[in-house]
C-alpha positions in Angstrom: 58.6 25.7 23.7 57.7 22.1 23.8 55.9 20.8 20.7 53.2 19.3 22.9 52.4 22.8 24.7 52.4 24.3 21.3 49.8 21.9 20.2 47.4 22.5 23.2 48.0 26.4 22.7 46.8 26.0 19.0 43.8 24.1 20.2 43.1 26.8 22.7 43.3 29.2 19.8 41.0 27.3 17.9 38.3 27.2 20.8 38.6 30.8 21.0 38.2 32.0 17.6 35.3 29.3 17.6 33.5 30.9 20.3 34.1 34.4 18.9 32.4 32.9 15.6 29.4 31.4 16.9 28.5 34.3 19.2 29.0 36.7 16.4 29.9 39.9 18.9 27.9 38.6 22.0 29.4 37.9 25.5 32.3 40.0 24.7 33.5 40.1 28.2 33.7 36.3 28.5 35.5 36.0 25.4 37.9 39.0 26.0 39.0 37.0 29.3 39.7 34.2 27.6 42.0 35.9 25.0 43.6 37.8 27.7 44.4 34.7 29.9 45.5 33.0 26.4 47.7 36.0 25.1 49.6 36.0 28.6 50.2 32.4 28.7 51.8 32.3 25.3 53.8 35.2 26.2 55.3 33.8 29.4 55.8 30.8 27.4 57.6 32.1 24.7 60.0 34.1 27.3 60.5 30.8 29.2 58.6 32.1 32.3 56.6 29.2 33.0 57.8 27.2 36.1 55.6 24.7 35.6 54.0 25.0 32.0 52.1 21.6 32.1 50.3 22.3 35.2 49.4 26.1 33.8 48.1 25.0 30.5 46.0 22.7 32.5 44.8 25.4 34.5 43.9 27.4 31.3 42.2 24.4 29.6 40.1 24.3 32.8 39.2 27.9 32.5 38.3 27.7 28.8 36.1 24.8 29.8 34.3 26.5 32.8 33.6 29.8 30.5 32.2 27.3 27.7 29.9 25.7 30.1 28.6 28.9 31.6 28.1 30.3 27.6 26.4 27.1 26.9 23.2 28.2 29.0 23.4 31.3 26.8 23.4 29.7 23.5 20.2 30.7 21.2 18.7 29.2 18.3 20.7 31.3 15.9 23.8 30.5 17.8 22.9 26.8 17.1 22.8 27.7 13.6 26.2 29.1 13.4 27.5 26.3 15.4 26.5 23.5 12.7 27.7 25.8 10.0 31.3 26.2 11.5 34.0 24.4 9.7 35.1 23.2 13.3 31.9 21.4 13.5 32.0 17.6 13.3 31.4 16.3 9.9 30.4 12.7 8.5 33.9 11.5 8.0 34.6 12.2 11.4 31.8 10.0 12.6 32.8 7.2 10.2 36.5 7.3 11.7 35.3 7.6 15.2 31.9 5.7 15.6 32.5 2.6 13.4 35.3 0.3 13.4 36.1 0.2 9.8 34.5 1.7 6.7 35.0 1.5 2.8 33.9 4.6 0.9 31.6 3.6 -2.1 30.3 5.7 -4.9 33.1 7.9 -5.4 35.9 9.2 -3.2 36.5 12.9 -2.3 36.4 15.2 -5.3 36.5 12.1 -7.5 32.7 11.3 -7.2 29.6 11.9 -8.8 28.7 14.4 -6.3 31.2 15.1 -3.5 28.6 16.5 -1.3 27.0 12.9 -0.7 29.0 10.4 1.1 28.3 6.9 0.9 30.2 4.2 2.8 30.0 0.4 3.7 30.7 0.4 7.6 31.2 -2.3 10.2 30.3 -2.3 13.9 32.2 -5.0 16.0 30.1 -6.1 19.1 30.3 -9.0 21.7 28.6 -11.3 23.6 30.6 -13.0 26.3 33.9 -13.8 24.5 32.2 -14.0 20.9 32.8 -11.4 19.0 30.3 -10.3 16.1 30.6 -8.0 13.3 27.7 -6.1 11.7 27.5 -4.4 8.5 25.5 -1.0 7.9 25.2 1.1 4.9 25.9 5.0 6.0 24.6 7.7 3.8 24.9 11.3 4.4 25.8 14.8 3.3 29.7 15.6 3.8 30.6 19.2 4.4 34.2 18.4 5.4 36.0 21.2 7.4 35.9 23.9 4.9 36.4 21.7 2.0 35.0 23.9 -0.9 34.5 20.7 -3.4 31.7 19.6 -1.0 29.8 22.3 -1.8 28.9 22.9 2.1 27.0 19.6 1.9 24.3 21.1 -0.4 23.6 18.1 -2.8 22.9 18.0 -6.4 20.2 16.1 -7.9 22.3 13.1 -8.8 23.9 13.1 -5.5 20.3 12.3 -3.9 20.2 9.6 -6.4 23.3 8.1 -5.9 21.8 7.7 -2.2 18.7 6.2 -3.4 20.8 3.8 -5.2 22.8 2.6 -2.3 19.7 2.4 0.0 18.3 -0.2 -2.5 21.5 -2.0 -2.2 21.4 -2.0 1.4 17.8 -3.4 1.1 19.2 -6.3 -1.4 21.7 -7.1 1.2 19.6 -6.8 4.1 21.4 -4.5 6.2 20.2 -1.2 8.1 20.8 2.1 6.8 22.3 4.9 8.9 21.7 8.5 7.2 23.6 11.4 8.6 21.8 14.9 7.8 24.3 18.0 7.4 22.6 20.0 4.8 21.7 23.6 4.5 19.4 22.3 1.6 19.6 20.7 -1.8 21.2 22.6 -4.6 18.3 23.9 -6.6 19.1 23.2 -10.0 16.8 21.6 -12.6 19.2 19.6 -14.5 18.1 16.0 -15.0 16.8 14.4 -13.0 15.8 17.8 -11.4 16.3 18.6 -7.6 12.5 18.4 -6.9 12.0 15.2 -8.8 14.8 13.3 -7.2 13.9 14.1 -3.6 10.6 13.1 -4.4 11.7 9.7 -5.5 14.0 9.6 -2.6 10.9 10.0 0.0 8.6 7.7 -1.8 11.4 4.9 -1.9 12.4 5.5 1.7 8.7 4.8 3.0 9.0 1.4 1.7 12.5 0.3 2.2 12.4 -3.2 3.9 15.4 -2.7 6.1 16.1 -0.3 9.5 16.4 3.2 8.9 18.1 5.1 11.7 18.7 9.1 10.8 20.8 11.5 12.7 20.0 15.3 12.4 22.8 17.8 12.7 21.9 20.5 10.2 18.4 19.8 8.6 17.8 22.1 5.9 14.2 21.4 4.4 14.0 19.5 1.3 17.7 18.5 1.5 17.0 16.8 5.1 14.1 15.0 3.9 15.6 13.5 0.8 17.7 11.2 3.3 15.5 11.6 6.4 12.2 9.5 6.4 13.5 7.0 9.1 12.2 4.4 11.5 14.2 6.3 14.2 15.2 9.9 14.0 18.0 11.5 16.4 19.3 14.7 16.6 22.3 16.3 17.8 21.5 18.8 20.9 23.3 21.6 19.0 21.9 20.9 15.6 18.6 22.5 13.9 15.9 21.1 11.7 13.9 23.8 9.8 11.6 24.7 6.9 14.2 27.4 5.8 17.3 29.2 7.0 16.6 32.3 9.4 18.3 34.4 7.0 15.7 33.3 4.5 12.8 33.8 6.6 14.0 37.0 7.7 14.2 38.0 3.9 10.5 37.3 3.3 9.4 39.1 6.8 11.4 41.8 6.1 9.9 42.0 2.6 13.5 42.9 1.6 14.6 43.5 -2.0 17.3 41.9 -4.1 20.7 42.8 -2.8 19.5 43.9 0.6 20.1 42.0 4.0 18.1 41.4 6.9 19.4 43.0 10.5 21.0 40.6 13.0 18.1 41.1 15.3 15.5 40.0 12.6 17.3 36.9 11.7 17.8 36.2 15.6 14.0 36.8 15.9 13.0 34.6 13.1 15.4 31.9 14.4 13.6 31.7 17.6 10.1 31.8 16.2 10.7 29.1 13.7 11.3 26.4 16.6 14.3 24.8 14.9 16.0 23.4 17.8 16.3 19.7 18.9 14.1 20.3 21.9 11.6 22.0 19.8 11.3 19.1 17.2 11.3 16.5 20.3 8.4 18.3 21.6 6.5 18.1 18.3 7.3 14.4 18.1 9.2 14.8 15.0 12.3 13.3 16.4 12.6 10.5 19.0 15.6 11.4 20.9 18.2 13.9 21.5 21.7 12.9 21.3 23.6 15.3 24.1 26.7 17.4 22.8 29.5 19.0 24.8 29.1 22.4 25.6 29.1 24.6 22.5 28.8 21.8 20.3 30.8 18.5 19.2 34.1 19.1 17.6 36.7 16.3 16.2 38.6 16.0 19.3 35.6 15.4 21.6 36.0 11.7 21.5 33.7 11.1 24.4 30.9 12.3 22.2 31.5 9.7 19.7 31.4 6.9 22.0 28.1 8.4 23.1 26.7 8.8 19.5 27.9 5.3 18.7 25.6 4.1 21.9 22.6 5.9 20.7 23.1 4.8 17.1 23.1 1.1 18.2 20.4 1.6 21.0 18.1 2.9 17.9 18.9 0.1 15.4 18.3 -2.6 18.0 15.2 -1.0 19.2 13.8 -1.0 15.4 14.6 -4.7 14.9 13.6 -5.9 18.4 10.1 -4.0 18.4 9.0 -5.9 15.3 10.2 -9.2 16.2 7.6 -12.0 16.4 6.8 -12.7 20.3 5.4 -9.7 21.7 6.1 -10.7 25.4 10.1 -11.0 24.7 10.1 -8.4 22.3 9.1 -5.8 25.1 11.6 -7.5 27.6 14.4 -7.0 24.8 13.8 -3.6 24.1 13.4 -2.7 27.8 17.1 -4.3 28.3 18.5 -2.5 25.2 17.2 1.0 26.7 18.8 0.5 30.1 21.9 -1.6 29.0 24.9 0.7 29.9 27.4 -0.5 27.2 25.7 -2.0 24.0 28.9 -3.0 22.7 28.7 -5.8 25.3 25.2 -6.7 24.2 25.0 -8.4 20.7 21.5 -8.3 18.9 20.9 -9.7 15.5 19.9 -7.3 12.9 18.3 -9.7 10.5 14.4 -9.7 10.3 11.9 -12.1 8.7 9.7 -11.2 5.7 6.8 -10.6 8.3 8.7 -8.8 10.6 10.0 -6.3 7.9 6.3 -6.0 6.6 5.4 -5.0 10.0 8.2 -2.5 10.4 7.4 -0.8 7.1 3.8 -0.5 8.2 4.9 1.1 11.4 7.0 3.5 9.9 4.1 4.6 7.5 1.9 4.9 10.4 4.2 6.8 12.6 4.6 9.6 9.9 0.6 9.5 9.1 0.0 10.5 12.7 2.4 13.4 12.8 1.3 17.1 12.9 -2.5 16.6 13.3 -2.6 18.7 16.4 -1.0 21.6 14.4 -4.0 22.1 12.1 -7.2 23.5 13.5 -9.9 21.0 13.1 -13.4 22.6 13.6 -15.4 19.7 12.6 -18.2 19.1 14.9 -17.1 16.4 17.7 -20.2 14.2 16.5 -19.3 14.5 13.0 -15.8 13.5 13.4 -16.9 10.5 15.6 -19.7 9.4 13.3 -17.3 9.6 10.2 -14.6 7.4 12.1 -17.5 4.8 13.1 -18.7 4.7 9.4 -14.9 4.0 8.2 -14.8 1.4 10.9 -18.0 -0.4 10.0 -17.4 0.2 6.4 -14.0 -1.6 6.2 -15.2 -5.2 6.4 -17.7 -4.6 3.8 -15.0 -2.9 1.5 -12.7 -5.8 2.1 -15.5 -8.3 1.1 -16.4 -6.1 -2.0 -12.8 -5.4 -3.2 -10.5 -8.1 -1.9 -12.6 -11.0 -1.8 -15.7 -10.5 -4.6 -14.0 -8.4 -7.1 -11.0 -10.9 -6.6 -13.2 -13.7 -7.7 -15.2 -11.7 -10.2 -12.1 -11.0 -12.1 -11.1 -14.6 -12.2 -14.3 -15.7 -13.4 -14.5 -13.0 -15.8 -11.0 -13.9 -17.1 -11.9 -17.6 -17.5 -15.3 -16.5 -19.4 -13.2 -14.2 -21.7 -10.9 -17.0 -22.5 -13.9 -19.4 -23.3 -15.4 -16.5 -25.4 -12.2 -16.3 -27.4 -12.5 -20.0 -28.1 -15.7 -20.0 -29.2 -15.4 -16.7 -31.3 -12.4 -18.3 -33.3 -14.3 -21.7 -33.7 -17.5 -19.7 -35.0 -15.2 -17.7 -37.5 -13.7 -20.9 -38.8 -17.1 -22.6 -39.2 -18.6 -19.4 -41.1 -15.4 -18.5 -43.0 -16.6 -20.2 -46.1 -20.0 -18.7 -46.3 -18.4 -15.2 -45.4 -16.4 -15.3 -48.5 -19.0 -16.5 -50.8 -21.1 -13.7 -49.8 -18.4 -11.1 -49.6 -18.5 -11.6 -53.8 -22.3 -11.0 -54.5 -22.9 -7.9 -56.4 -23.6 -4.6 -54.3 -22.1 -6.1 -51.1 -18.3 -4.9 -52.1 -19.4 -1.1 -52.2 -21.6 -1.5 -49.1 -18.5 -2.7 -47.3 -16.2 -0.3 -48.6 -18.5 2.5 -47.5 -18.8 1.0 -44.0 -15.1 0.9 -43.5 -14.4 4.4 -44.6 -17.2 5.5 -42.0 -16.9 3.4 -39.2 -13.3 4.6 -38.4 -13.9 7.9 -36.9 -16.8 9.6 -34.9 -17.5 13.3 -34.4 -18.0 14.5 -31.0 -18.1 18.1 -29.4 -17.2 17.2 -26.1 -13.6 18.1 -26.8 -14.0 21.4 -26.9 -16.9 23.8 -25.3 -18.2 26.9 -26.7 -19.8 27.8 -23.4 -18.6 27.6 -19.9 -20.4 27.1 -16.8 -18.4 29.8 -14.6 -16.8 32.6 -16.0 -14.1 34.8 -14.3 -15.3 37.9 -12.6 -12.5 39.5 -14.9 -14.7 39.2 -18.2 -16.1 42.6 -16.8 -13.0 44.1 -17.7 -14.2 46.7 -20.4 -10.5 47.2 -22.0 -7.9 45.5 -24.2 -5.1 43.5 -22.4 -1.6 42.9 -23.9 -0.4 39.5 -24.1 3.3 38.9 -22.4 4.5 37.4 -25.6 3.3 40.3 -27.8 6.8 41.1 -28.7 8.2 37.8 -29.4 5.0 36.4 -31.6 3.4 39.6 -32.6 0.2 38.7 -30.6 -2.6 41.4 -30.9 -4.3 43.2 -28.1 -7.0 40.9 -26.5 -10.5 42.5 -25.2 -11.2 41.7 -21.5 -14.9 40.3 -22.1 -13.7 37.8 -25.0 -10.2 36.7 -23.1 -11.9 35.8 -19.8 -15.2 34.4 -21.2 -15.3 32.7 -24.2 -11.3 32.2 -24.6 -10.9 30.8 -21.0 -7.9 33.0 -20.4 -5.9 31.7 -23.4 -4.3 34.1 -25.7 -6.1 33.5 -29.1 -2.6 34.4 -30.9 0.2 32.4 -29.0 -1.8 30.2 -26.7 -0.5 31.8 -23.5 -2.5 31.2 -20.4 -3.4 33.8 -18.1 -4.1 32.6 -14.5 -7.6 31.7 -14.0 -9.4 31.5 -10.3 -9.6 28.0 -8.7 -13.3 28.2 -9.2 -13.1 28.0 -13.0 -12.0 24.6 -12.7 -14.1 23.4 -10.2 -17.1 24.6 -12.0 -15.9 24.0 -15.8 -14.0 20.8 -15.6 -16.0 18.6 -13.6 -19.6 17.5 -14.3 -22.3 20.1 -13.3 -23.6 19.4 -9.5 -21.2 16.4 -9.1 -18.7 18.4 -6.7 -19.2 17.6 -3.3 -16.2 19.2 -0.7 -15.3 17.4 2.6 -13.1 18.4 5.6 -13.7 22.1 4.7 -13.8 22.7 8.5 -10.0 21.9 9.0 -8.4 25.3 8.9 -4.9 26.7 8.5 -3.7 28.1 11.7 -0.6 29.4 13.7 1.1 26.3 15.4 4.1 28.2 16.2 2.5 31.5 17.4 4.6 33.2 14.9 4.3 36.9 15.5 1.5 38.5 13.2 1.1 35.5 11.3 -2.7 34.8 12.7 -3.8 37.9 11.2 -2.4 37.3 7.8 -4.0 33.9 7.9 -7.3 35.4 8.6 -7.0 37.9 6.2 -6.3 35.1 3.4 -9.5 33.4 4.7 -11.7 36.4 4.6 -10.3 37.2 1.0 -10.6 33.8 -0.6 -13.9 32.5 1.4 -12.2 29.5 2.4 -10.2 28.2 5.8 -7.1 26.8 4.0 -5.0 26.5 0.8 -6.1 23.0 0.1 -9.7 22.1 -1.2 -10.5 18.3 -1.1 -13.8 17.3 -2.9 -15.5 14.3 -4.7 -16.3 14.8 -8.4 -17.3 13.2 -11.7 -16.0 13.6 -15.2 -18.7 12.1 -17.6 -19.9 10.1 -14.7 -16.2 8.6 -13.5 -16.0 9.5 -9.8 -13.0 10.8 -8.5 -11.5 12.3 -5.4 -9.5 15.7 -6.1 -7.0 17.7 -3.7 -6.5 21.2 -5.0 -3.8 23.3 -3.8 -5.0 26.8 -4.4 -2.7 29.5 -5.3 -4.8 32.5 -4.4 -4.6 31.3 -0.8 -1.1 32.8 0.6 0.7 31.4 -3.0 -0.8 27.8 -2.2 1.7 27.2 0.4 1.3 23.6 2.4 1.3 23.6 6.2 -0.4 21.2 8.6 -4.1 21.8 7.6 -3.2 21.0 4.1 -1.3 18.4 4.7 -4.1 16.9 7.1 -6.6 17.5 4.2 -4.5 15.8 1.6 -3.8 12.8 3.5 -7.7 12.6 4.2 -8.1 12.5 0.6 -5.7 10.1 -0.2 -7.4 7.8 2.4 -10.8 8.5 1.2 -9.9 7.6 -2.3 -8.2 4.4 -1.0 -11.2 3.4 0.9 -13.9 4.1 -2.1 -11.6 2.8 -4.8 -11.6 6.2 -6.6 -9.0 7.5 -8.7 -6.8 10.4 -7.3 -6.0 13.7 -8.7 -3.9 16.3 -7.4 -4.7 19.6 -9.0 -2.1 22.2 -8.2 -3.6 25.5 -9.2 -0.5 27.0 -7.6 1.8 26.4 -4.7 4.9 28.5 -3.5 6.2 25.8 -1.3 6.0 25.0 2.5 4.7 27.5 4.9 7.6 28.7 6.5 5.8 30.3 9.4 4.7 27.0 10.6 8.3 25.5 10.5 9.0 21.8 10.9 5.0 21.5 11.0 4.9 22.4 7.3 8.0 20.3 6.4 7.0 17.1 8.0 3.9 17.0 5.4 6.5 16.4 2.5 7.3 12.7 4.1 3.6 12.6 5.6 1.6 13.1 2.4 4.3 10.9 0.5 3.6 8.1 2.6 -0.1 8.5 2.1 0.2 8.4 -1.8 2.3 5.6 -1.6 -0.1 3.5 0.8 -2.7 4.3 -1.8 -0.9 3.9 -5.0 0.5 0.3 -3.6 -3.1 -0.8 -2.7 -3.9 -0.4 -6.5 -5.1 3.4 -7.1 -4.4 5.6 -9.9 -2.7 8.7 -8.9 -2.4 11.8 -11.2 -1.1 15.3 -10.7 -1.9 18.2 -12.7 0.1 21.4 -12.4 -0.8 25.1 -13.4 0.6 28.3 -12.9 3.6 28.4 -10.6 4.4 25.0 -8.6 7.5 25.0 -6.4 9.6 23.6 -3.4 8.6 21.1 -1.0 5.1 19.9 -2.4 6.6 19.4 -6.0 9.9 17.7 -4.0 7.7 15.2 -2.5 3.9 14.2 -2.6 3.4 15.8 -6.0 6.7 14.9 -7.8 6.3 11.1 -6.8 3.3 10.4 -9.3 4.1 8.2 -12.1 1.6 10.4 -13.9 2.4 14.1 -14.1 0.6 16.7 -16.7 0.8 20.5 -16.8 -1.3 23.1 -18.3 0.5 25.3 -20.7 2.5 28.5 -19.3 3.0 26.7 -16.0 6.4 26.8 -14.2 7.5 23.8 -12.3 10.7 23.3 -10.3 12.4 23.4 -6.8 13.5 26.9 -6.1 12.4 29.9 -8.1 15.1 32.4 -10.0 15.8 34.5 -6.8 16.6 31.6 -4.6 18.6 30.1 -7.2 20.6 33.2 -7.7 21.1 33.7 -3.8 22.2 30.4 -2.9 24.2 29.6 -6.1 25.2 32.8 -7.7 24.2 31.8 -11.0 21.8 33.4 -13.5 19.6 30.9 -14.9 18.5 30.9 -18.7 15.1 32.4 -19.4 12.2 30.0 -19.1 14.0 27.9 -17.0 11.3 26.5 -15.3 8.6 26.5 -18.0 6.5 23.1 -18.3 8.4 22.3 -21.7 11.6 22.1 -20.0 10.2 19.9 -17.0 8.6 17.7 -20.0 12.2 17.3 -21.6 13.7 15.8 -18.7 10.9 13.7 -17.9 9.5 15.4 -15.0 5.8 15.6 -16.4 4.2 13.3 -19.1 2.4 15.8 -21.0 1.3 19.4 -21.6 -2.5 20.5 -21.9 -4.3 23.3 -22.9 -6.6 24.8 -20.3 -9.7 24.4 -22.4 -8.7 20.6 -23.0 -8.5 19.9 -19.3 -11.8 17.9 -19.2 -11.4 16.1 -22.3 -7.8 15.1 -21.7 -8.5 14.1 -18.0 -11.3 11.7 -19.2 -8.9 10.1 -21.9 -6.2 9.6 -19.4 -8.9 8.1 -16.9 -9.8 5.8 -19.5 -6.4 4.9 -21.0 -4.4 5.2 -17.8 -6.8 3.5 -15.6 -8.0 0.9 -18.4 -10.6 -1.4 -17.7 -10.5 -1.4 -14.0 -10.4 2.3 -14.1 -10.4 2.9 -10.3 -7.9 0.4 -9.0 -5.6 -1.9 -10.8 
């Protein structure tokens, strides 16, 4: 048999196995038809019974194409998940070889790399204008799955792989070249070895929000935090058979089915969850979380689909050109140029210079940040009265000029005058000291004076204050009425005696008097006992958690949580004072569905950060507890990671003091984004901090993690947090942090 015929038969065999794999037992009639036709053709070819083998193989290939096009209309969301996971799916190296004209891999190669799951390449694109040829450089960054290469770890990137990506993004910024990010990941590898999965993803998102070069992201498989680590971009494209989700359908089915360890969800439940999570490119385009869909061949792109690579090249060029042209100086020419790029048939024949001026870069970063701040507002339920919302907007608009004059003009010049007067005062004081020095030396030697000075020095160094520890709390946990003894979880290790309920939850503030173990306390305990009495003013309480995906049965669960906790969402935002020091606080409440974050919580957090920025107050994120992103809201929840991080970055860069305090259990998306990016993070004793819980780590990696893997002391040792506080000392420690970290300016640098 001819070698060419054998190769084409092998190609058809691969297509048949591919179709069987992605449909997982469905459409057996069509797949059996292809199998029978292929087997008959192979049999005749080996027996030499084909009169015209080339025409026969072409006819068979056309039959395969016809059936694949028909099956394309029956592809479900879960089928798309199987498509992007399949070893025959295109990978990043295929894109580098077929989309770009040349490339050099940097940061390691294949398994000889810091993390083979993250591939970095310096690539070249050649374009023409008339007879003149131009070469343009780009930094290509993305997860590399390979075609079943085990050392790639399925595109699941370790913390140091994301750190490598961030390093080369900064290199691209230094060199002034665009970044093309390709997302092929089921999620990040959930380990807390330095720098820690959550901490590094937070650093990546925070860093990308301010990169001064165009960023274009292309999503094939976008698994939650792993996707966001390189996904905050000016333009986000998505392959038509890709998916972008808060969690895998299997993970969602395990949660929805309340499965125990070792149990597996049924295929129907997994299909049901994949559909309800709205994970497809069409869903995400409707939500506004991507900008454009790149159309793939029937049943998804594979390495031999060269027309697809040409199409992808055009889309990537178009997206990069649009980002650059839309921020050029002249608005009229800018609009014409963008329109021409969108309508141009072949962008290889239309060269656009990718360089930007400093002013254009500033506009680009501002546009990128504003774009993410606007996302997902419609997914939250905002029940604030119409007049109240408009009056608040009007008040903000009217107060902006006054705030600008007060802080940007008056305070700026006031600081200059104060600095000048301090320098003058220092010189006067120095002159006075020199002038009076002989007199002081003489009076110091007089009888009785020396003993008086010694006593004063001994007593003036310290002052007694009772503020550090309160003997009476403003709020007592309802559990203080438990008229029985409780056993500390550490009793076997430290020999703790049993604790009487009324003492433990009242005077002891939920802290074991023997080992210091912290029992969980209600959010109200912190609100009433940490801040000044009567100073707490809650705002935006009317913004409610909802069910934007109409996830079956979830509206009832939200209503139940709202009734149980007497609150509308898992985030409480308020203004408060500590010894007169004003601040804005966003509190994630672990009592409301585990403190999970969805569109409403993200909306309130962003509004709180913007309020703190407008009023020039310190901003505290108090994490009473968070289980991560609310999976039933799908990408409406995931998008809060970059969105809230952008709000935090804008606040910090404007001069704000942003602090985070963790309590109980703090995991997943929030820690890997807007919480983990703070330069000042602290934790209450007995808290657990990390990217994924022990069960998820066991399920995804097969590793049994050591005991107390997520305890706050481990987070402290690897630099995630900067200190550990006793619950009874939170008020005093917060005040001290505000006065020392904030310093003389306290609210703003």
